[in-house]
C-alpha positions, 0 to 999 in steps of 0.5 A: 499500500502507498505510505501516503495514506494517514489513519485517522482512528476516531472515538472517545478513548476514555482513558486510551487502553493498551488495545488501542495502541496495539491495533494503532500499530497493527493497522500501520505495520498492515498498511505501510503507512507513516502515520496515524492520528487519533481524533478525540472527541470533543466535551459536547459529545453525549456520552457517560463518564466522559472526562474532560478532553484536555485530559484525554488528550493528555492521555493519548499523547503519552500513549503517542510518546513512545512511537514517532508514527502516532499523533494526536489531532484536536479538531473535534474538541476544539469545533463548538459543535458536534462534528459529522464524521464527513466534515471532520475528515473534510477539515482534516483534508484541508490540513494534510492535502498530500494524504489519502485519509483512511478512516477506521470504522468497525462493522457495526458503524459500516451497517450503519453508514447509509444513515450517516451523513453525505455517506456516499461522499464519505465512502467515496473521497475517503478510504474506510478501513473496516474492522470485524466485530465479534462473529460479524465479518466485512462479507457479511455487511456486503451481503446484507447492504449490497449497494455498499458493494459500489464502493468496494474499492474504498473499503480496506479490510485487514485479516488477521488483527488481533482483537482485544478484549480490553476495553476503556470501559474495564479500566474505569470498571477497575478504577471504580473497584480499586483493582489494578489497570496496569495490564490494561494501559500504559505505566504513564497513563496509570501515573496520570490517572491516579495524579488526576484522580480520574475515574473515582 
């Protein structure tokens, strides 16, 4: 694959887990890409237990310290209103005109994509990296939603991605239960969470 692919990985990252980091590195290696940007959602994103954006950005920056291919972009945090995915990608394209942007999503989101704003342009103008979720798989989605087959050239599936059960929710639950989180995220993020007394 061309190395000017830039991978765009959106989410709440509340907090970033070892699974987020491992998956990012797998995607970079598989695509031969030189850069992956984490795009954390803004504070206006309506989600339970979402800590302030500056904390999530700080934790992501700690996660990126060990790998220069990883970066954080605060485009969704710096915008007063919640952006649609197509708006985020259009803004990023203006920031990185030399790159082909590849947006990461799971099969669950791909199933719903025809309900997204400007979904046809989203999947035409940008590449979509699809990850299987549980028992679901890309071929099943394409089978169930035939119109997506027209955009098959822009849909990338990476076989052999390691699926992890580790999640941000698991980290938050362990903190509440006063259980260890050292195996769920990086040592620097553990230190940051304790210092800032997050998720208690």
